[in-house]
C-alpha positions as CSV (number, residue, x, y, z in Angstrom):
1,X,-11.2,-15.7,6.6
2,X,-9.9,-15.0,10.2
3,X,-6.2,-14.2,9.9
4,X,-3.6,-15.2,12.5
5,X,-2.6,-11.6,12.1
6,X,-5.4,-9.2,13.1
7,X,-3.6,-5.8,13.0
8,X,-2.4,-3.6,10.2
9,X,-0.8,-0.2,9.8
10,X,-1.4,2.2,6.9
11,X,1.2,5.0,6.9
12,X,-0.6,8.0,5.4
13,X,1.3,11.1,6.6
14,X,3.4,11.7,3.5
15,X,3.4,14.9,1.5
16,X,2.7,13.4,-1.9
17,X,5.4,15.7,-3.3
18,X,5.8,13.6,-6.5
19,X,2.2,14.4,-7.4
20,X,2.3,18.2,-6.7
21,X,0.4,20.4,-7.5
22,X,-2.4,17.7,-7.5
23,X,-1.8,16.9,-3.9
24,X,-1.5,20.5,-2.7
25,X,-5.0,20.4,-1.2
26,X,-6.0,16.8,-1.7
27,X,-4.1,14.0,0.2
28,X,-2.6,11.6,-2.3
29,X,-4.4,8.8,-0.5
30,X,-7.7,10.4,-1.5
31,X,-7.0,10.5,-5.2
32,X,-9.4,8.3,-7.1
33,X,-8.6,5.0,-8.8
34,X,-11.9,4.1,-10.4
35,X,-14.8,5.1,-8.2
36,X,-13.0,5.1,-4.9
37,X,-10.0,6.8,-3.4
38,X,-6.8,4.8,-3.5
39,X,-6.7,4.3,0.3
40,X,-10.1,2.6,0.2
41,X,-8.6,-0.1,-2.0
42,X,-6.0,-0.8,0.7
43,X,-8.6,-0.8,3.5
44,X,-10.8,-3.2,1.5
45,X,-7.8,-5.5,0.8
46,X,-7.0,-5.7,4.5
47,X,-10.6,-6.4,5.5
48,X,-11.0,-9.0,2.8
49,X,-7.8,-10.7,4.3
50,X,-9.3,-11.0,7.8
51,X,-7.7,-8.0,9.4
52,X,-9.9,-6.5,12.1
53,X,-7.8,-3.6,13.5
54,X,-6.4,-1.0,11.1
55,X,-4.4,1.9,12.3
56,X,-4.1,4.8,9.8
57,X,-1.1,7.1,10.7
58,X,-1.9,10.6,9.4
59,X,-0.6,14.1,9.6
60,X,-2.6,17.1,10.7
61,X,-3.8,18.0,7.2
62,X,-5.3,14.6,6.3
63,X,-8.8,15.0,7.7
64,X,-10.4,14.1,4.4
65,X,-9.4,10.5,5.0
66,X,-11.3,10.4,8.3
67,X,-14.3,12.2,6.7
68,X,-14.4,9.6,3.8
69,X,-14.7,6.6,6.1
70,X,-16.9,8.3,8.8
71,X,-20.5,7.1,8.6
72,X,-22.9,9.8,7.4
73,X,-26.5,8.8,8.4
74,X,-27.8,12.3,7.4
75,X,-26.5,12.0,3.8
76,X,-27.9,8.4,3.6
77,X,-31.3,9.5,4.8
78,X,-31.3,12.4,2.3
79,X,-30.4,10.2,-0.6
80,X,-33.1,7.6,0.4
81,X,-35.7,10.4,0.7
82,X,-34.8,11.5,-2.9
83,X,-35.3,7.9,-4.2
84,X,-31.5,7.4,-4.8
85,X,-31.2,4.1,-3.0
86,X,-28.2,2.9,-4.9
87,X,-26.2,6.0,-3.9
88,X,-27.4,5.7,-0.3
89,X,-26.3,2.0,-0.2
90,X,-22.8,3.0,-1.5
91,X,-22.3,5.7,1.0
92,X,-23.6,3.5,3.9
93,X,-21.3,0.6,2.8
94,X,-18.2,2.9,2.9
95,X,-19.1,4.0,6.4
96,X,-19.5,0.3,7.4
97,X,-15.8,-0.2,6.5
98,X,-14.9,1.8,9.6
99,X,-16.6,-0.7,11.8
100,X,-15.5,-3.9,9.9
101,X,-11.9,-2.8,9.9
102,X,-12.1,-1.0,13.3
103,X,-10.3,2.0,11.7
104,X,-8.4,4.2,14.2
105,X,-6.3,7.2,13.4
106,X,-3.0,8.2,14.9
107,X,-1.1,11.4,14.3
108,X,2.5,10.9,13.3
109,X,5.3,12.3,15.5
110,X,9.0,11.8,15.4
111,X,11.8,12.0,12.8
112,X,11.1,12.0,9.1
113,X,11.2,8.6,7.5
114,X,9.0,5.6,6.8
115,X,9.9,3.9,10.0
116,X,8.3,6.6,12.1
117,X,4.6,5.8,11.5
118,X,5.3,2.1,12.0
119,X,7.0,2.8,15.4
120,X,4.2,5.2,16.4
121,X,1.5,2.5,15.8
122,X,3.5,-0.4,17.1
123,X,3.5,1.1,20.6
124,X,-0.1,-0.2,21.0
125,X,0.5,-3.7,19.6
126,X,2.4,-5.5,22.3
127,X,4.0,-8.7,21.1
128,X,1.7,-9.1,18.1
129,X,2.9,-9.4,14.5
130,X,1.2,-7.0,12.1
131,X,0.9,-6.0,8.5
132,X,2.1,-2.7,7.0
133,X,0.7,-1.6,3.6
134,X,1.3,1.7,1.9
135,X,-1.8,3.5,0.8
136,X,-0.6,4.4,-2.7
137,X,-0.5,0.8,-4.0
138,X,-3.4,-1.0,-5.7
139,X,-3.2,-4.8,-6.2
140,X,-5.5,-6.8,-8.4
141,X,-5.3,-10.4,-7.5
142,X,-7.4,-13.5,-7.1
143,X,-6.0,-13.8,-3.6
144,X,-5.4,-10.4,-1.9
145,X,-1.8,-9.5,-1.4
146,X,-2.4,-9.1,2.3
147,X,-3.7,-12.6,2.6
148,X,-0.7,-13.9,0.6
149,X,1.6,-12.2,3.1
150,X,-0.3,-13.6,6.1
151,X,-0.1,-17.1,4.6
152,X,3.7,-16.7,4.2
153,X,4.0,-15.6,7.8
154,X,2.0,-18.7,8.9
155,X,4.5,-20.9,7.1
156,X,7.6,-19.2,8.3
157,X,6.8,-17.5,11.7
158,X,9.1,-14.7,10.6
159,X,9.0,-11.2,9.0
160,X,7.9,-11.3,5.4
161,X,8.3,-8.7,2.6
162,X,6.2,-8.5,-0.5
163,X,8.2,-9.0,-3.7
164,X,7.5,-8.7,-7.4
165,X,9.8,-9.7,-10.3
166,X,11.4,-6.7,-12.0
167,X,13.4,-5.9,-15.1
168,X,17.1,-5.1,-14.5
169,X,16.5,-1.4,-15.5
170,X,14.0,-1.0,-12.7
171,X,16.5,-1.6,-9.9
172,X,17.2,2.1,-9.4
173,X,13.6,2.6,-8.2
174,X,13.2,-0.1,-5.5
175,X,14.7,-1.9,-2.6
176,X,16.2,-5.1,-4.0
177,X,16.5,-8.2,-1.7
178,X,19.6,-10.2,-1.2
179,X,18.3,-13.8,-1.8
180,X,20.0,-16.5,0.3
181,X,17.7,-19.4,-0.7
182,X,14.7,-20.0,-3.0
183,X,12.3,-22.2,-1.1
184,X,9.8,-22.7,-4.0
185,X,6.2,-21.4,-4.4
186,X,7.5,-17.8,-4.4
187,X,9.1,-18.0,-1.0
188,X,12.6,-16.7,-0.6
189,X,14.9,-16.5,2.4
190,X,16.6,-13.1,2.3
191,X,19.5,-11.5,4.2
192,X,18.7,-7.9,3.6
193,X,17.8,-5.2,1.1
194,X,19.9,-2.9,-1.1
195,X,18.2,0.4,-1.8
196,X,18.0,1.5,-5.4
197,X,21.1,-0.2,-6.7
198,X,22.5,0.3,-10.2
199,X,21.4,-2.6,-12.5
200,X,24.9,-4.1,-12.5
201,X,24.9,-4.1,-8.7
202,X,21.4,-5.4,-8.1
203,X,21.6,-8.6,-5.9
204,X,18.5,-10.2,-7.4
205,X,15.8,-9.6,-10.0
206,X,13.0,-8.9,-7.4
207,X,11.7,-5.6,-6.1
208,X,10.4,-5.0,-2.6
209,X,7.1,-3.3,-3.2
210,X,5.9,-2.0,0.2
211,X,4.0,-4.8,1.9
212,X,5.3,-6.3,5.1
213,X,4.5,-8.6,8.0
214,X,6.5,-7.2,10.8
215,X,7.3,-8.9,14.2
216,X,8.2,-7.5,17.6
217,X,11.9,-8.1,16.8
218,X,11.8,-5.7,13.9
219,X,10.0,-3.2,16.0
220,X,12.9,-3.5,18.6
221,X,15.3,-2.7,15.8
222,X,13.3,0.4,14.9
223,X,13.4,1.5,18.5
224,X,17.2,1.1,18.5
225,X,17.3,3.2,15.3
226,X,15.2,5.9,17.0
227,X,17.4,5.8,20.1
228,X,20.5,6.5,17.9
229,X,18.6,9.2,16.1
230,X,17.9,11.0,19.3
231,X,21.6,10.9,20.2
232,X,22.6,12.1,16.7
233,X,19.6,13.6,14.9
234,X,20.9,13.2,11.3
235,X,19.0,11.5,8.5
236,X,15.7,9.7,8.5
237,X,14.2,6.7,10.3
238,X,14.1,4.0,7.7
239,X,12.2,0.7,8.0
240,X,14.8,-0.9,5.6
241,X,17.6,-0.2,8.1
242,X,15.6,-2.0,10.8
243,X,14.9,-5.0,8.6
244,X,18.6,-5.2,7.5
245,X,19.7,-5.2,11.2
246,X,17.2,-7.9,12.0
247,X,18.1,-10.0,9.0
248,X,21.8,-10.0,9.9
249,X,21.0,-12.2,12.8
250,X,17.6,-13.8,12.2
251,X,15.4,-15.2,9.4
252,X,13.5,-12.8,7.1
253,X,11.5,-14.0,4.1
254,X,10.3,-12.5,0.8
255,X,7.0,-13.7,-0.8
256,X,6.6,-13.2,-4.5
257,X,3.1,-11.8,-4.9
258,X,0.7,-13.3,-7.5
259,X,-1.3,-10.5,-9.1
260,X,-1.0,-7.1,-10.8
261,X,0.5,-4.2,-8.9
262,X,-0.2,-0.6,-9.7
263,X,1.8,2.1,-7.9
264,X,0.0,5.5,-7.8
265,X,2.8,7.5,-6.2
266,X,4.0,9.4,-9.3
267,X,2.1,10.9,-12.2
268,X,2.9,8.3,-14.8
269,X,2.1,5.3,-12.6
270,X,-1.1,7.0,-11.4
271,X,-2.4,7.4,-14.9
272,X,-1.6,3.8,-15.7
273,X,-3.5,2.6,-12.6
274,X,-6.5,4.8,-13.6
275,X,-6.4,3.5,-17.2
276,X,-6.0,-0.2,-16.2
277,X,-8.8,0.0,-13.6
278,X,-11.1,1.7,-16.2
279,X,-10.3,-0.8,-18.9
280,X,-11.2,-3.7,-16.5
281,X,-14.6,-2.1,-15.6
282,X,-17.5,-3.9,-17.4
283,X,-19.3,-0.7,-18.2
284,X,-16.4,1.8,-18.8
285,X,-13.9,-0.6,-20.4
286,X,-15.8,-1.0,-23.8
287,X,-16.3,2.8,-23.9
288,X,-12.6,3.5,-23.5
289,X,-11.6,0.9,-26.0
290,X,-14.1,2.4,-28.5
291,X,-12.8,5.9,-27.8
292,X,-9.1,4.7,-28.3
293,X,-10.0,3.1,-31.6
294,X,-11.8,6.3,-32.8
295,X,-8.8,8.5,-31.8
296,X,-6.4,6.1,-33.5
297,X,-8.4,6.2,-36.7
298,X,-8.7,10.0,-36.6
299,X,-5.0,10.5,-36.1
300,X,-3.9,8.0,-38.8
301,X,-2.7,9.2,-42.2
302,X,-5.6,9.9,-44.6
303,X,-8.3,9.9,-42.0
304,X,-10.7,12.8,-41.7
305,X,-10.7,14.7,-38.4
306,X,-13.7,16.1,-36.6
């Protein structure tokens, strides 16, 4: 599939503070989910959705990300010489992702906040719309999340936010959209986002989950936020503020994503993502189920331990 949108941004300069000390030396984007680091899941999702230009915005201590995707012909040759063709093919294929996705890296600079990496990358995009996906999300879906967002943009020609249904008790964890109109097929016209409201104050039962199609108009609002921050350098540069400013005057849409979403940004969610991925694996899943059954039997009343 060749997408009408060809560019994407992956902000990967965060500290990963919620996962410390695990992320003290290893970037959170490089923590494994299954047999690949979490950021590779995001890169593959974008490539499978037709994206041909991916900008990864990093900080100075994230060189492991570049090393992972960089082709390594010497290692491939060594593995082939040792008769380990399967491993050689796997290493070679990861390096090929750099070419297929035209991965480029940009060092983040500017005020703290999730709007800064987007603004850094958008300087090179001209008037093109583009995708933004966080690198600590894993989606399992028949149609990749990124492709669902591109399709929603093609229908609306407007900014699109990825949404998922949530329980009322989860509103404190997410941005919650203000829904103006339900257009059917998971498409919602929205007028803004409320960040982490109390359940009684949540304007809808959807969570904004960190996938976006952004347009030049939203980038203009980010630039205005940055200009104000330079005049009064207090607080952070938030993408939500730019989207709310844009939505006050122009159309913004939410698209309810079909699929399963795993957030790896905190310890509990990361363990769930790991476990779910392993259970779905054709080789490892049966082993884990058998182990869980054995442990359940050993811990039950009257069972003999080992």
